[in-house]
C-alpha positions in Angstrom: -20.8 -31.8 14.2 -18.8 -29.1 12.5 -15.3 -28.0 11.7 -13.8 -25.9 14.4 -11.5 -23.0 14.0 -9.7 -21.3 17.0 -8.8 -17.6 16.9 -6.7 -16.6 20.0 -6.3 -12.9 20.6 -3.1 -11.4 22.2 -3.9 -7.6 22.0 -7.7 -7.0 21.7 -7.7 -3.4 20.2 -5.2 -4.6 17.5 -6.8 -8.0 16.6 -10.4 -8.2 17.5 -12.0 -6.5 14.5 -9.9 -8.6 12.0 -10.8 -11.8 13.8 -14.5 -10.9 13.8 -14.4 -10.5 10.0 -12.8 -13.8 9.8 -15.2 -15.3 12.2 -18.2 -14.0 10.1 -16.9 -15.6 6.9 -16.0 -18.9 8.5 -19.2 -19.1 10.5 -21.4 -18.4 7.4 -19.6 -21.3 5.8 -20.6 -23.7 8.5 -17.6 -23.6 10.8 -17.8 -23.3 14.5 -15.5 -20.6 15.9 -13.8 -20.3 19.2 -12.6 -16.8 19.8 -10.9 -15.6 23.0 -7.9 -14.7 25.0 -4.8 -16.8 24.3 -4.8 -18.6 27.7 -8.5 -19.5 27.5 -8.2 -20.9 24.0 -5.3 -23.1 25.0 -7.2 -24.4 28.1 -10.1 -25.1 25.7 -7.8 -27.1 23.3 -5.9 -28.8 26.1 -9.0 -30.4 27.6 -11.0 -31.3 24.5 -11.1 -35.1 23.9 -10.4 -35.5 20.2 -8.0 -34.2 17.6 -9.6 -31.8 15.1 -10.0 -28.2 14.0 -7.9 -25.4 12.7 -5.7 -23.1 14.8 -4.8 -19.6 13.4 -2.6 -17.2 15.4 -0.5 -14.1 14.8 2.9 -15.0 16.3 5.3 -17.6 17.6 4.4 -20.1 20.3 6.4 -21.8 23.1 7.4 -25.4 22.7 4.8 -26.4 25.2 1.9 -24.7 23.2 3.4 -25.8 19.9 3.2 -29.5 21.0 -0.3 -29.0 22.2 -1.5 -27.7 18.9 0.2 -30.6 17.0 -1.5 -33.0 19.4 -5.0 -31.6 19.3 -5.5 -29.7 16.0 -5.3 -30.8 12.4 -4.1 -27.6 10.9 -1.9 -24.7 12.2 -1.7 -21.4 10.4 0.2 -18.1 11.1 -1.0 -14.6 10.2 2.1 -12.4 10.5 1.0 -9.0 12.1 4.5 -7.7 12.6 6.1 -7.5 9.1 3.7 -5.0 7.7 4.4 -2.7 4.7 5.5 -0.2 7.4 8.5 -2.3 8.2 11.7 -0.3 7.3 13.3 -0.6 3.9 16.3 1.0 5.6 18.0 0.9 8.9 20.4 3.6 9.7 22.2 4.4 6.4 22.2 0.8 5.3 19.6 -1.0 3.4 17.9 -3.8 5.3 19.8 -6.8 4.2 18.4 -10.3 3.5 20.7 -11.5 6.4 19.1 -9.0 8.8 15.6 -10.1 7.9 16.6 -13.7 8.3 17.8 -12.8 11.7 14.6 -11.0 12.6 12.5 -14.1 11.5 14.8 -16.6 13.2 14.4 -15.1 16.7 10.6 -14.6 16.2 9.9 -18.1 15.0 11.5 -21.1 16.6 12.2 -24.3 14.6 9.7 -26.4 16.4 7.0 -23.8 15.8 7.8 -23.5 12.0 7.7 -27.4 11.7 4.3 -27.4 13.1 2.8 -24.9 10.7 0.8 -25.8 7.6 0.8 -22.4 6.1 1.6 -18.7 6.6 -0.5 -15.7 5.6 1.6 -12.6 4.8 0.5 -9.0 4.1 2.5 -8.3 0.9 5.3 -9.9 -1.1 7.8 -7.2 0.2 9.7 -9.7 2.4 8.9 -12.9 0.7 12.6 -14.0 0.4 13.1 -13.7 4.1 9.9 -15.9 4.7 11.1 -18.5 2.3 14.6 -18.6 3.8 13.3 -19.2 7.3 10.2 -21.1 6.6 11.7 -23.4 4.0 9.1 -25.4 2.1 6.1 -24.0 4.0 3.2 -22.7 1.9 3.2 -18.9 2.0 0.1 -17.1 0.9 0.3 -13.3 0.1 -3.2 -12.6 1.3 -3.2 -9.1 2.7 -4.2 -8.5 6.3 -7.8 -9.1 7.4 -7.7 -5.8 9.4 -8.0 -4.1 6.1 -11.6 -5.4 5.9 -12.6 -2.9 8.5 -10.8 0.0 6.5 -13.4 -0.3 3.7 -16.1 2.4 3.4 -18.9 -0.2 3.6 -17.5 -1.1 7.1 -17.6 2.5 8.5 -21.2 2.0 9.9 -19.7 -0.4 12.5 -18.0 2.6 14.1 -20.8 5.2 13.5 -21.9 5.6 17.2 -18.3 6.0 18.5 -17.4 8.4 15.7 -20.3 10.6 16.4 -19.5 10.5 20.1 -15.9 11.6 19.5 -16.9 14.5 17.2 -19.5 15.6 19.8 -16.9 15.4 22.6 -13.9 17.2 20.8 -15.6 19.0 17.8 -12.6 19.6 15.4 -9.5 17.8 16.5 -6.1 16.5 15.3 -5.3 12.9 16.3 -1.8 11.8 17.3 -1.2 8.1 17.0 1.6 7.4 19.4 4.0 4.5 18.9 7.0 5.4 21.2 7.1 2.8 23.9 10.0 4.6 25.4 8.7 7.7 27.2 11.3 7.8 30.1 15.0 7.1 30.2 14.5 4.4 32.9 12.3 2.4 30.5 15.1 1.9 27.9 17.3 -0.4 30.2 14.2 -2.0 31.7 12.6 -3.0 28.3 15.9 -4.1 26.7 16.8 -6.2 29.7 13.4 -7.7 29.6 13.7 -8.6 26.0 17.1 -10.1 26.4 15.8 -12.4 29.2 13.1 -13.6 26.7 15.7 -14.2 24.0 18.0 -16.2 26.3 14.9 -18.2 27.3 14.4 -19.1 23.6 18.1 -19.9 23.4 19.0 -17.3 20.9 22.7 -17.1 19.9 24.7 -14.6 21.9 25.9 -12.7 18.8 22.3 -12.2 17.6 21.3 -11.0 21.1 24.1 -8.5 21.1 23.0 -7.3 17.6 19.4 -6.9 18.7 20.4 -5.1 21.9 22.5 -2.7 19.9 19.7 -2.0 17.3 17.1 -1.6 20.1 19.3 0.8 22.1 19.7 3.1 19.0 15.9 2.9 18.2 15.0 3.5 22.0 17.2 6.6 22.2 15.7 8.0 19.0 12.2 7.3 20.1 12.8 9.0 23.5 14.3 12.0 21.9 11.4 12.5 19.5 8.9 11.9 22.2 10.5 14.6 24.3 10.6 16.9 21.2 6.9 16.2 20.7 6.0 17.2 24.3 7.9 20.5 23.7 6.0 20.9 20.4 2.6 20.3 22.0 3.4 22.9 24.7 4.1 25.4 22.1 1.1 24.8 19.9 -1.4 24.4 22.8 -1.2 28.1 23.3 -2.5 28.8 19.9 -5.0 26.1 19.0 -6.4 27.6 15.6 -9.7 26.0 16.4 -8.3 22.4 16.6 -8.0 20.3 19.8 -5.2 17.8 20.0 -6.3 14.2 21.0 -3.4 11.7 21.8 -4.2 8.1 21.4 -1.2 6.2 22.9 -0.1 2.8 21.5 -1.3 -0.1 23.8 2.3 -0.6 24.7 2.9 3.0 25.7 2.6 4.1 29.4 -0.5 6.2 29.5 0.4 7.5 32.9 3.5 9.0 31.5 1.6 10.6 28.7 -0.9 12.2 31.0 1.9 13.4 33.3 3.7 14.9 30.3 0.8 17.0 28.9 -1.3 17.6 32.0 -0.8 21.4 32.0 -1.3 21.9 28.3 -4.5 23.6 27.0 -6.5 21.8 24.3 -4.5 18.6 24.6 -6.2 15.4 25.6 -5.1 11.7 26.2 -7.5 8.9 25.4 -6.9 5.4 26.8 -6.3 2.9 24.0 -9.1 0.6 25.2 -11.1 0.4 22.0 -10.5 0.2 18.3 -8.6 3.0 16.7 -10.9 3.4 13.6 -13.6 5.8 15.2 -10.7 8.3 16.1 -9.4 8.2 12.6 -12.8 8.7 11.1 -13.6 11.5 13.5 -10.4 13.4 13.2 -9.7 16.3 10.8 -6.1 15.1 10.4 -3.6 12.6 11.9 0.0 13.1 13.1 2.2 10.1 13.5 5.8 9.1 14.0 5.8 5.6 12.6 2.7 3.9 13.9 1.4 1.2 11.5 -2.1 2.6 11.8 -0.8 5.3 9.4 -1.7 2.8 6.6 -5.3 2.9 7.7 -5.2 6.7 7.9 -4.0 7.0 4.4 -6.4 4.4 3.1 -9.2 6.3 4.7 -8.0 9.4 2.7 -7.2 11.5 5.7 -4.6 14.3 5.8 -1.6 12.7 7.3 1.5 14.3 8.7 4.8 12.8 9.9 6.3 14.4 13.0 10.0 14.8 12.6 10.8 17.5 15.1 14.3 18.9 15.6 15.9 15.5 14.9 16.0 16.0 11.1 18.6 13.1 10.7 15.9 10.8 12.1 14.3 10.6 8.7 17.5 8.9 7.5 17.5 6.5 10.4 13.7 6.0 10.7 12.3 2.6 11.7 9.5 2.8 9.0 9.2 2.4 5.2 10.1 5.8 3.9 8.5 5.1 0.6 5.0 4.9 2.2 5.4 8.2 4.0 7.1 10.2 1.3 3.8 12.0 0.5 3.1 12.8 4.3 3.4 16.3 5.2 6.6 16.7 7.4 6.4 18.7 10.7 9.6 19.9 12.0 8.3 22.7 14.2 5.2 24.6 15.1 5.3 26.8 11.9 5.0 23.6 9.8 2.1 22.5 11.9 0.1 25.8 11.3 0.9 25.6 7.6 -0.5 22.0 7.7 -3.7 23.2 9.4 -4.3 25.8 6.6 -4.0 22.9 4.1 -6.7 21.0 6.1 -8.9 24.0 6.3 -8.8 24.2 2.5 -10.0 20.6 2.4 -6.7 19.3 1.0 -3.9 17.2 2.3 -5.0 13.6 1.2 -3.5 11.8 -1.8 -4.7 12.4 -5.3 -6.4 9.6 -7.2 -3.2 8.4 -8.9 -1.1 8.3 -5.7 -3.9 6.8 -3.8 -4.3 3.9 -6.3 -0.5 3.4 -6.2 -0.6 3.4 -2.3 -3.4 0.8 -2.2 -1.5 -1.4 -4.6 1.6 -1.2 -2.4 -0.2 -2.4 0.7 -2.2 -5.0 -1.1 -5.5 -3.3 -0.3 -8.5 -5.5 -1.2 -10.7 -3.5 -3.6 -13.2 -6.1 -4.7 -13.1 -8.7 -2.0 -12.5 -9.3 1.7 -9.2 -10.5 2.8 -11.1 -12.7 5.2 -12.8 -14.5 2.3 -9.4 -15.1 0.6 -8.1 -16.6 3.7 -11.2 -18.7 4.2 -11.0 -20.2 0.7 -7.3 -21.2 1.3 -7.9 -22.7 4.8 -11.1 -24.5 3.7 -9.3 -26.1 0.7 -6.6 -27.4 2.9 -8.9 -28.6 5.7 -11.1 -31.0 3.7 -9.7 -33.8 5.7 -10.0 -32.0 9.0 -12.1 -34.0 11.5 -15.3 -32.4 12.5 -15.9 -32.1 16.2 -18.8 -32.0 18.7 -19.6 -28.6 20.4 -17.2 -27.9 23.3 -18.9 -27.6 26.6 -18.4 -24.5 28.9 -17.3 -27.0 31.6 -14.9 -28.8 29.4 -11.9 -28.2 31.8 -11.9 -28.6 35.6 -12.8 -25.7 37.8 -10.1 -24.1 40.0 -9.8 -25.5 43.5 -10.2 -23.1 46.4 -6.5 -23.3 47.1 -5.5 -22.2 43.5 -8.1 -19.3 43.7 -6.7 -18.2 47.0 -3.1 -18.5 45.8 -3.8 -16.4 42.7 -5.6 -13.8 44.9 -2.5 -13.5 47.2 -0.2 -13.2 44.2 -2.4 -10.4 42.8 -2.3 -8.5 46.1 1.5 -8.8 46.3 1.9 -7.7 42.7 -0.4 -4.6 43.2 1.6 -3.7 46.3 5.0 -3.9 44.4 3.4 -1.7 41.6 2.2 0.8 44.2 5.8 0.9 45.7 7.2 1.4 42.2 9.1 -1.9 42.6 7.3 -3.4 39.5 5.9 -1.8 36.3 2.1 -1.8 35.9 0.8 -4.7 33.7 -0.3 -3.6 30.2 -4.0 -4.2 29.8 -4.0 -6.3 26.6 -7.7 -7.4 27.0 -9.8 -4.3 28.2 -13.2 -5.5 29.2 -12.4 -9.0 28.1 -14.1 -11.0 25.3 -17.7 -11.0 26.1 -20.8 -12.3 24.3 -22.8 -9.0 24.3 -20.1 -6.9 22.8 -19.1 -9.5 20.2 -22.8 -10.1 19.2 -23.3 -6.3 18.8 -20.3 -5.9 16.5 -21.1 -9.0 14.4 -24.6 -7.5 13.6 -22.8 -4.4 12.2 -20.3 -6.2 10.0 -21.3 -5.9 6.3 -21.7 -9.6 5.8 -25.0 -11.4 6.4 -24.7 -12.4 10.0 -28.4 -12.4 11.0 -28.3 -16.1 11.9 -25.1 -16.1 13.9 -25.3 -16.7 17.6 -22.7 -16.3 20.3 -22.3 -18.2 23.5 -19.9 -17.5 26.4 -17.7 -20.6 26.9 -15.2 -19.3 29.5 -14.5 -16.0 31.0 -12.7 -14.6 28.0 -13.8 -17.0 25.2 -16.9 -17.2 23.1 -18.4 -19.6 20.5 -19.8 -18.3 17.3 -21.8 -20.4 14.8 -24.5 -20.2 12.2 -28.0 -21.5 13.1 -29.8 -22.7 10.0 
């Protein structure tokens, strides 16, 4: 029997690598890990016989799932992925107030979920007051984010093959990390209405819904304007490449079809599907252009030349939705002339932060110099889980198989949905789990992680869930 820890994944390309670092540390300390898609993990927990184990997730849960975790797990932890150091220290011309942060936290985390938690792991102490106001007496641990474990130089070999392939494919290229979401006017109303439905479902107060609707509308219009400006900018610079290709790597929430349609006639501009980790793209690129994507933190920590695309909307810098302090040393691109100046800086092997500023930056984002964030999280969880009941291994057949009627029903629903998408009556579903969670892929990555994983074995438990443990 072993202690179990459950790592559900919502968006694979965003969370998988950090969860594998955590899995390595926990497994090497004799925990049995269950890592997989959120629904698969919940089905596993729902049908296990005894209470036991630790549940660690990155966001709020519905009341149904919250009650299930309370019933079947001993400990429940939150790793907050959203309030990163890139979260704005200004909104419009007003400083983000404690009241606004309290509001953000209150609609993200419901009271039932907060009561079920045994602790929260946060990136920095930047918004610690907001956490304390909403989470009350909960234990809050300023741990850093485990995704930073993959940003260390000793972790680069994990991505060596993919990095070489990208360099071979594109030679010298500039990477554009997209984080727009709103690429068409029609998306604004669609996305905002969708979010309002969710807020109403969670019984958020009407005044708070109206506030969020207003803020999201302002942000969406800005994002759409800057996206359109970026497309015009790409059209202009594509005619004069200066020896650099442009590779766009859309955010998982961006509509990749819209991106491809927008740049299909441009020379030297390519769009890559966001179906794998961003790290090889960052390592292979000569420089990175962004407009607020949180992967900017990784680009700077990897000492890459980084530019912030402002475009013609100069006032956007005063209304930006990111932490301006962290991008103050980014080269600012307003037009194609600025871009070509930046390329000259890159050609002269300059553009990254000097030692002093780099050290200050790492301190601001709570970068782990001498340890892994995963190790820090393990020590905290392990100390609190001494009374956690050990469990027997969970069988792949732990929950009943679907009946033929259910399988047929799901098949018909899928056909109807695909037909509605084809007729443009429904938006295409975002692929949050490209290629699923499979044993071979996970085993391959674990072997490359710079922790002694030689004796770890993986076993496929369900379609998108695997078991990881140490064999002595």
